[in-house]
C-alpha positions as CSV (number, residue, x, y, z in Angstrom):
1,M,-16.4,6.0,-30.0
2,N,-16.5,9.7,-30.6
3,N,-14.4,11.3,-27.7
4,T,-15.8,14.7,-28.6
5,A,-19.3,13.8,-28.1
6,N,-21.0,15.9,-25.2
7,L,-17.6,16.7,-24.1
8,S,-17.6,18.5,-20.7
9,L,-15.3,19.4,-17.8
10,K,-16.6,16.5,-15.6
11,K,-16.0,14.1,-18.6
12,I,-12.4,15.3,-19.2
13,F,-11.8,15.1,-15.5
14,I,-13.0,11.4,-15.2
15,F,-10.9,10.4,-18.1
16,W,-7.7,12.4,-16.7
17,L,-7.9,11.4,-13.0
18,P,-6.3,8.1,-13.5
19,L,-3.7,9.4,-15.8
20,A,-3.0,12.0,-13.4
21,S,-3.0,9.7,-10.2
22,T,-0.5,7.4,-12.7
23,W,2.1,10.5,-12.9
24,L,1.5,11.4,-9.4
25,M,2.5,7.9,-8.1
26,M,5.5,8.1,-10.4
27,A,6.3,11.6,-9.0
28,I,6.1,10.4,-5.5
29,E,9.3,7.9,-6.5
30,Q,11.8,10.6,-6.4
31,P,10.9,12.4,-2.9
32,F,10.7,8.9,-1.3
33,L,13.7,7.8,-2.9
34,T,15.8,10.7,-2.2
35,A,14.5,10.8,1.5
36,I,15.7,7.1,1.8
37,V,19.3,8.2,0.1
38,A,19.7,11.1,2.3
39,R,19.3,8.9,5.5
40,L,22.0,6.6,4.4
41,D,25.8,6.9,4.8
42,E,27.6,9.5,2.7
43,A,24.3,11.2,1.8
44,K,25.7,14.3,0.0
45,N,27.9,12.2,-2.4
46,N,25.2,9.6,-2.9
47,L,22.5,12.1,-3.6
48,A,24.5,13.7,-6.1
49,A,25.5,10.4,-7.8
50,F,21.9,9.2,-7.9
51,G,20.9,12.4,-9.5
52,I,23.5,12.2,-12.0
53,A,22.8,8.4,-12.8
54,F,19.0,9.2,-13.0
55,A,19.8,11.9,-15.5
56,I,21.9,9.9,-17.5
57,A,18.9,7.3,-17.8
58,L,16.3,9.8,-18.5
59,I,18.6,11.1,-21.7
60,L,19.0,7.5,-22.7
61,E,15.1,6.8,-22.6
62,S,14.2,10.0,-24.2
63,P,13.7,8.7,-27.9
64,I,11.2,6.1,-26.6
65,I,9.0,8.5,-24.2
66,M,6.6,9.6,-26.9
67,L,5.8,5.9,-28.0
68,M,2.9,6.5,-25.7
69,T,1.4,9.4,-28.0
70,A,2.4,7.4,-31.1
71,S,0.6,4.3,-30.3
72,L,-2.5,6.5,-29.1
73,S,-2.0,8.5,-32.2
74,L,-1.3,6.0,-35.0
75,V,-2.5,2.4,-34.1
76,K,-6.0,2.0,-35.7
77,N,-6.1,-1.5,-36.7
78,K,-3.8,-4.8,-37.0
79,Q,-1.4,-3.5,-39.7
80,S,-0.6,-0.3,-37.8
81,Y,-0.3,-2.1,-34.5
82,C,2.2,-4.6,-35.9
83,K,4.1,-2.0,-37.7
84,L,4.5,0.3,-34.8
85,R,5.1,-2.6,-32.4
86,S,8.3,-3.6,-34.7
87,F,9.3,0.0,-34.7
88,S,9.1,0.3,-30.9
89,L,11.1,-3.0,-30.6
90,I,13.8,-1.8,-32.9
91,L,14.0,1.6,-30.8
92,N,14.2,-0.3,-27.4
93,V,16.9,-2.5,-28.8
94,S,19.1,0.3,-30.3
95,I,18.6,2.3,-27.0
96,T,19.9,-0.5,-24.9
97,L,22.9,-1.1,-27.0
98,G,23.7,2.5,-26.9
99,M,23.7,2.6,-22.9
100,I,26.0,-0.5,-22.9
101,V,28.3,1.5,-25.2
102,L,28.1,4.5,-22.9
103,L,29.2,2.0,-19.8
104,I,32.5,1.1,-21.3
105,P,34.5,2.4,-18.2
106,S,36.8,4.4,-20.5
107,I,34.0,6.1,-22.2
108,F,31.9,6.6,-19.1
109,F,34.8,8.0,-16.9
110,Y,35.9,10.2,-19.8
111,F,32.6,11.8,-19.9
112,T,31.8,12.1,-16.0
113,E,35.5,12.9,-14.8
114,Q,37.0,14.8,-17.9
115,L,34.2,16.4,-19.3
116,M,32.0,17.0,-16.3
117,S,34.8,17.4,-13.8
118,L,33.2,15.2,-11.2
119,P,35.3,13.8,-8.3
120,H,36.2,10.4,-8.7
121,E,34.1,8.9,-5.7
122,I,30.8,10.8,-7.3
123,A,31.8,9.3,-10.8
124,K,32.3,5.7,-9.5
125,L,29.2,5.8,-7.6
126,S,27.5,7.2,-10.9
127,Y,28.8,4.4,-12.9
128,I,27.4,1.5,-10.8
129,S,24.4,3.1,-10.5
130,T,24.0,3.6,-14.3
131,I,24.7,0.0,-14.7
132,I,21.7,-0.9,-12.5
133,F,19.7,1.3,-14.8
134,L,20.3,-0.6,-17.6
135,P,16.9,-2.3,-17.8
136,W,15.2,0.9,-17.5
137,P,15.1,2.5,-20.9
138,A,13.7,-0.6,-22.7
139,A,11.0,-1.4,-19.8
140,I,9.9,2.3,-20.2
141,G,9.6,1.9,-24.0
142,F,7.8,-1.3,-23.7
143,R,5.2,-0.2,-21.2
144,R,4.5,3.4,-22.9
145,F,3.6,1.7,-26.1
146,Y,1.2,-0.6,-24.5
147,Q,-0.3,2.5,-22.4
148,G,-1.1,4.4,-25.6
149,I,-3.2,1.4,-26.6
150,L,-5.0,1.4,-23.1
151,I,-5.7,5.2,-23.2
152,G,-7.1,4.6,-26.8
153,D,-9.5,1.9,-25.6
154,N,-10.6,4.3,-22.7
155,L,-9.0,2.1,-20.1
156,T,-7.1,4.8,-18.1
157,K,-7.7,3.2,-15.0
158,K,-5.6,0.0,-16.2
159,V,-2.6,2.6,-16.8
160,A,-3.1,3.5,-13.1
161,Y,-3.1,0.0,-12.0
162,G,0.2,-0.7,-13.7
163,T,1.8,2.2,-11.7
164,I,0.3,0.8,-8.5
165,V,2.4,-2.2,-9.3
166,R,5.5,0.0,-9.9
167,L,5.0,2.0,-6.7
168,I,4.7,-1.1,-4.6
169,S,7.5,-3.0,-6.0
170,M,9.8,0.1,-5.9
171,S,8.9,0.9,-2.2
172,G,9.2,-2.5,-1.1
173,S,12.6,-3.0,-2.9
174,A,14.0,0.4,-1.5
175,L,13.1,-0.6,2.1
176,F,14.8,-3.9,1.6
177,L,17.8,-2.3,0.3
178,Y,17.9,0.6,3.1
179,S,17.9,-2.4,5.6
180,L,20.7,-3.8,4.2
181,N,22.7,-0.6,4.4
182,I,23.6,-0.5,0.5
183,E,25.0,2.5,-0.8
184,G,22.2,5.3,-1.3
185,A,22.9,5.6,-5.0
186,Y,22.7,2.0,-5.7
187,T,19.4,1.6,-3.7
188,G,17.6,4.3,-5.3
189,A,18.6,3.2,-9.0
190,A,17.9,-0.5,-8.2
191,A,14.5,0.1,-6.8
192,L,13.4,2.2,-10.0
193,S,14.8,-0.5,-12.2
194,I,12.8,-3.3,-10.6
195,G,9.6,-1.1,-10.0
196,V,9.4,0.0,-13.9
197,T,10.1,-3.7,-15.3
198,L,7.4,-5.2,-13.2
199,E,5.1,-2.3,-14.2
200,A,6.0,-3.0,-17.9
201,F,5.0,-6.8,-17.4
202,A,1.7,-5.7,-15.7
203,I,0.7,-3.5,-18.4
204,R,1.5,-6.2,-21.1
205,Y,-0.7,-8.7,-19.2
206,M,-3.6,-6.1,-19.0
207,V,-3.5,-4.7,-22.4
208,T,-4.1,-8.3,-24.0
209,K,-8.1,-7.7,-24.6
210,S,-7.5,-4.3,-26.1
211,I,-4.9,-5.8,-28.6
212,S,-7.5,-8.6,-29.5
213,K,-10.0,-5.5,-30.4
214,I,-7.3,-4.0,-32.5
215,V,-6.5,-7.4,-34.3
216,H,-10.0,-7.9,-35.2
217,K,-10.2,-4.4,-37.0
218,E,-8.0,-5.6,-39.8
219,N,-10.7,-5.6,-42.5
220,E,-12.2,-2.6,-41.3
221,I,-12.3,0.6,-43.5
222,I,-10.2,3.1,-42.0
223,E,-9.7,6.8,-42.7
224,T,-5.8,6.5,-42.7
225,Q,-3.7,4.6,-45.3
226,A,-1.5,1.7,-44.1
227,L,1.0,2.6,-41.8
228,T,4.7,2.6,-43.0
229,Y,8.0,2.9,-41.3
230,K,8.2,6.2,-43.5
231,S,5.1,7.7,-42.0
232,I,5.9,6.5,-38.6
233,I,9.7,8.3,-38.5
234,N,8.0,11.4,-40.1
235,F,5.4,11.5,-37.4
236,Y,7.8,10.3,-34.4
237,L,10.9,11.8,-35.3
238,P,10.1,15.6,-34.2
239,L,8.4,14.1,-31.3
240,S,11.4,12.1,-30.4
241,L,13.8,15.2,-30.9
242,T,11.5,17.1,-28.5
243,T,12.1,14.7,-25.6
244,I,15.8,13.9,-26.4
245,L,16.2,17.8,-26.2
246,S,14.3,18.1,-23.1
247,L,15.8,15.5,-21.3
248,G,19.3,15.9,-22.7
249,I,19.4,19.4,-21.1
250,H,19.8,17.9,-17.9
251,P,23.4,16.6,-18.3
252,V,24.3,19.8,-19.9
253,V,22.8,21.6,-16.7
254,T,24.8,19.2,-14.4
255,F,27.9,20.1,-16.4
256,F,27.6,23.8,-15.7
257,I,26.4,23.3,-12.2
258,V,29.9,21.4,-11.7
259,K,31.5,24.5,-12.7
260,S,29.5,26.8,-10.6
261,K,29.5,28.3,-7.2
262,N,28.7,25.8,-4.6
263,P,28.6,22.8,-6.9
264,I,28.3,19.7,-4.7
265,E,25.2,21.4,-2.7
266,S,23.7,22.4,-5.9
267,L,23.9,18.8,-7.2
268,A,22.9,17.4,-3.9
269,V,19.6,19.3,-3.5
270,L,18.5,19.6,-7.3
271,P,17.0,15.8,-7.1
272,T,14.8,16.9,-4.1
273,I,13.8,20.1,-5.5
274,N,13.1,18.4,-8.7
275,A,11.1,15.7,-7.0
276,L,8.9,18.4,-5.3
277,I,8.4,20.3,-8.5
278,F,7.7,17.1,-10.4
279,L,4.9,16.3,-7.9
280,F,3.0,19.0,-9.3
281,R,4.3,18.8,-13.0
282,S,2.7,15.5,-13.0
283,M,-0.6,16.9,-13.1
284,G,0.2,18.9,-16.5
285,L,2.2,16.0,-18.0
286,S,-0.8,13.7,-17.5
287,F,-2.8,16.0,-19.8
288,Q,-1.1,15.7,-23.1
289,E,-2.7,12.4,-23.9
290,V,-6.0,13.6,-22.7
291,G,-6.0,16.5,-25.1
292,I,-4.9,14.1,-27.8
293,A,-8.0,12.1,-27.1
294,F,-10.6,14.6,-26.9
295,M,-9.5,17.4,-29.4
296,G,-11.3,15.9,-32.3
297,A,-10.5,15.8,-36.0
298,K,-11.6,19.3,-36.3
299,N,-10.5,20.6,-32.9
300,E,-13.9,20.6,-31.7
301,G,-12.8,20.1,-28.0
302,Y,-10.1,23.1,-28.2
303,K,-12.3,25.4,-26.2
304,I,-13.5,22.9,-23.2
305,L,-9.9,21.5,-23.1
306,K,-8.4,24.9,-22.7
307,K,-10.8,26.1,-19.8
308,F,-9.8,22.8,-18.1
309,A,-6.2,23.4,-18.7
310,S,-6.7,26.8,-17.0
311,I,-8.3,25.6,-14.0
312,L,-5.6,22.9,-13.6
313,G,-2.9,25.2,-14.2
314,F,-4.0,27.9,-11.7
315,S,-4.8,25.1,-9.1
316,V,-1.1,23.6,-8.9
317,F,0.5,27.2,-8.9
318,I,-1.5,28.0,-5.8
319,I,-0.8,24.9,-3.9
320,L,2.9,24.8,-4.9
321,F,3.2,28.7,-3.8
322,L,1.7,27.8,-0.6
323,I,4.4,25.3,0.1
324,A,7.5,27.4,-1.3
325,F,6.8,30.5,0.4
326,T,5.9,29.3,3.9
327,P,7.2,27.1,6.7
328,L,5.8,24.2,4.7
329,S,9.1,24.4,2.8
330,Y,11.2,23.3,5.8
331,I,8.7,20.5,6.4
332,W,9.1,19.1,3.1
333,F,12.8,19.7,2.8
334,H,14.0,18.6,6.2
335,I,11.6,16.6,8.1
336,I,10.0,14.6,4.9
337,S,13.3,14.8,2.6
338,G,15.8,14.4,5.1
339,L,18.1,17.2,4.1
340,S,20.5,18.8,6.5
341,T,19.5,22.5,7.8
342,E,22.2,23.7,5.6
343,L,20.8,22.0,2.4
344,T,17.4,22.8,3.6
345,V,18.2,26.4,3.6
346,F,20.0,26.2,0.2
347,S,16.9,24.7,-1.3
348,E,14.7,27.5,-0.7
349,L,15.5,30.1,-3.3
350,P,15.8,27.9,-6.2
351,T,12.3,26.3,-5.2
352,K,10.6,29.7,-5.2
353,I,12.0,30.6,-8.6
354,M,10.5,27.4,-10.0
355,V,7.1,27.8,-8.5
356,I,5.5,28.6,-11.8
357,L,7.0,25.7,-13.7
358,P,4.0,23.3,-12.9
359,T,1.7,25.8,-14.4
360,L,3.8,26.2,-17.6
361,S,3.7,22.2,-17.8
362,V,0.0,22.2,-17.9
363,W,-0.1,24.8,-20.8
364,I,2.7,23.1,-22.8
365,S,0.8,19.8,-22.6
366,F,-2.2,21.4,-23.8
367,Q,-0.2,23.1,-26.7
368,R,1.5,19.9,-27.7
369,A,-1.8,17.9,-27.8
370,V,-3.1,20.7,-30.3
371,I,-0.1,20.3,-32.4
372,V,-0.1,16.5,-32.2
373,N,-3.5,16.5,-33.2
374,N,-2.9,18.5,-36.3
375,K,-0.1,16.5,-37.3
376,K,2.2,19.5,-37.0
377,T,4.9,17.8,-34.8
378,I,7.8,19.8,-36.3
379,L,6.7,22.7,-34.3
380,L,7.6,20.9,-31.2
381,S,11.0,20.3,-32.3
382,N,11.5,23.7,-33.1
383,A,9.9,25.1,-29.5
384,T,12.3,22.5,-27.8
385,F,15.3,23.8,-29.7
386,L,14.5,27.3,-28.8
387,E,14.0,26.4,-25.2
388,V,17.2,24.4,-24.9
389,G,19.2,27.3,-26.5
390,I,17.7,29.7,-24.0
391,I,18.5,27.4,-21.1
392,V,22.1,27.2,-21.9
393,A,22.4,30.8,-22.6
394,V,21.1,31.6,-19.2
395,L,23.4,29.2,-17.6
396,I,26.4,31.0,-19.3
397,V,25.3,34.3,-18.1
398,S,24.3,33.3,-14.5
399,I,27.4,31.0,-13.8
400,I,30.2,32.5,-15.8
401,Y,29.4,36.1,-15.5
402,M,27.0,36.3,-12.5
403,N,28.6,33.8,-10.4
404,L,25.2,32.5,-9.2
405,T,25.2,29.3,-7.1
406,G,24.4,26.2,-9.4
407,A,20.8,25.5,-8.2
408,V,19.8,29.0,-8.5
409,A,21.2,29.5,-12.1
410,A,19.4,25.9,-13.1
411,A,16.3,27.1,-11.8
412,S,16.3,30.7,-13.3
413,A,17.6,28.5,-16.9
414,Y,14.6,26.1,-16.7
415,I,11.9,28.9,-16.0
416,I,13.0,31.5,-18.7
417,G,13.6,28.6,-21.4
418,R,10.1,27.3,-20.7
419,L,8.3,30.6,-20.9
420,I,10.0,31.2,-24.4
421,S,8.8,27.8,-25.6
422,N,5.2,28.3,-24.5
423,T,5.2,31.6,-26.2
424,Y,6.5,30.3,-29.3
425,L,3.9,27.5,-29.2
426,H,1.1,29.9,-28.4
427,F,1.6,32.1,-31.6
428,S,2.3,28.8,-33.7
429,I,-1.0,27.6,-32.5
430,K,-2.8,30.7,-33.6
431,K,-1.6,30.0,-37.1
432,I,-3.0,26.4,-37.0
433,L,-6.5,27.2,-35.8
């Protein structure tokens, strides 16, 4: 199938919508869970601990995030499917073993209490929550590998169906644990782990026919050579470094926040702020695979995809702006998310600062699609190194020298870092096209 044939905004929208709904459903998880945690006992400590455990789970899963992009780009026949599947299995097992090592008490508490200077009660809550997150990374890697195959077979609706399974099982688990009055941080971690594990099994079931099609391509003549571990690593390593750095910066930000003005308040509100921002960022994150699918061997789809990205980026900015700068902000943080009046007021300025982040996410997803399509993935690593460096520099200046609250410093760092990364990729793409 030639995905670039008769490409239009309508065709892009129809292909993108199920993927966007998938990310949107995942984005709903965080507001839903933080709202539940906020309504249980010791809300401030549990919100902080849940945020920390989730950040740890994210950094540990980061090496496998791009398996969807890899399977979409590299799986062409039986040989490439089997080779990348083996690579994925090795990666998932390695990450799970790494998480087990981190959960050795002496290592974990040295990291959280000594390096991050967390109070013992929050560190203890984070430890148990991280144990509950143990199935998370491998389940994510397993389902993202197969999601890429579904997208390549033009079955984006099935990706959305899998996420519906995840959302139902996650919310059901969370409400059940809430009824038992389990610690909020444990409730959030357990609900997410159960949801993503069941989603992974659902995706594996739904991808069966697509795998059968791939297996029967074994004897077809294809443009690419046989896939090897070396070629996989050359393609995948820069992508993996991108997500490792992108997600790995969150524990670093937490480290700086602990040493900032109003650290506990900042740690408590950031999961809720990030949940709101992620609702709108999800629209952009879902666009990367769309761009890869439609870009074309000679970038034929570049102009129409750019137009779609521009419309999408402007739309999410306007909607989030209306929330952040109107009384809708109070409704979101206090009434829906369950934050106290004090924490609601504390959330307002960081949210206003981050209002442009979803638009930048749309743009960087489009840029990444162009770069992956042209097999220049090293540029993504370069951009992310630059972004991470800028974030750390801004945190140092804003917290140590300007004495800003942690939440405001973090919001400012994220925005400035992403702007620099977008700018670098913009000029890099000009040289490619």
